[in-house]
Structure formats: C-alpha cells, structure tokens
C-alpha positions in Angstrom: 10.2 -7.6 -20.0 7.3 -5.7 -22.0 5.4 -3.0 -20.4 2.3 -4.9 -21.3 3.3 -7.8 -19.5 4.7 -6.0 -16.5 1.2 -4.3 -16.0 -0.8 -7.4 -16.4 1.5 -8.9 -14.0 1.1 -6.2 -11.5 -2.5 -6.4 -11.9 -2.9 -10.1 -11.4 -0.9 -9.2 -8.1 -2.8 -6.5 -6.9 -6.1 -8.5 -7.4 -4.5 -11.5 -5.1 -3.6 -9.1 -2.5 -7.1 -7.7 -2.8 -8.9 -11.1 -2.6 -6.8 -11.9 0.4 -7.4 -8.8 2.6 -11.3 -9.3 1.6 -11.4 -12.8 2.5 -10.2 -12.5 6.0 -6.5 -11.8 5.6 -7.2 -7.9 6.9 -6.8 -8.6 10.3 -2.9 -8.7 9.8 -3.2 -5.1 8.7 -5.4 -3.7 11.2 -2.8 -1.6 12.8 -2.6 0.4 9.5 -4.1 3.6 9.6 -4.1 3.7 13.2 -0.4 4.5 13.7 0.7 7.4 16.2 1.0 10.0 13.6 -2.4 9.6 12.0 -4.8 12.3 12.7 -8.5 11.5 13.6 -11.0 14.1 14.7 -14.6 13.0 15.4 -17.1 15.3 16.6 -21.0 15.2 16.2 -21.7 15.7 12.6 -17.9 16.2 11.5 -15.2 13.6 11.2 -11.9 14.2 9.8 -9.1 11.4 9.4 -5.4 12.4 7.8 -3.4 9.1 7.7 0.0 10.9 7.4 2.1 8.4 9.2 0.3 5.6 7.1 0.7 7.3 3.8 4.5 8.0 4.7 5.1 4.5 5.4 3.4 3.3 2.1 5.3 6.1 0.4 8.8 4.7 1.8 7.9 0.9 1.0 6.7 1.9 -2.8 10.2 3.9 -3.2 12.1 1.1 -1.9 10.4 -1.8 -3.9 10.6 0.5 -7.1 14.2 1.3 -6.4 14.9 -2.4 -5.9 13.2 -3.5 -9.5 15.0 -0.5 -11.1 18.2 -1.9 -9.7 17.7 -5.3 -10.7 16.6 -4.5 -14.0 19.9 -2.7 -14.4 21.6 -6.4 -14.3 19.1 -8.2 -16.7 
C-alpha cells in the first residue's frame, strides 16, 4: 500500500473515532485519565495533572498495533 493512501485511511479512521467520541460515545472511555497511576493535584490557584498510567496504556496499545501491522505487512 502506498504511503499516501495509508495516511488518508488513518486520517479517516481518526476523524471517525473523534466524531464517535464527540457525539456521545465518550462515556465508554470515561475511565480513561482516571487510572490508579494518574497523578492529580488540585489546590486553590494551582492544578497539576500527569496521566502516567493512561499514557503508558496508550503507548502499549500503539506499540502492539504497530507491531501487528509490521508483522502482517511482511506476509503481503
């Protein structure tokens, strides 16, 4: 598959996912950003948020997907 076609396909998938979340599907992911490893400090006049566990989960999922895509592209 050409790089341009792949980028267009990924862009369309991203737009579809964004529209799904924007139009009410976000309740499925309400837990995201509130995992036990996410750090949240709120004080008057100060707010700090470090989504460590959430970003680790995203990194693992993206790594698995990219590994799978690379593995499957070897067979094509």
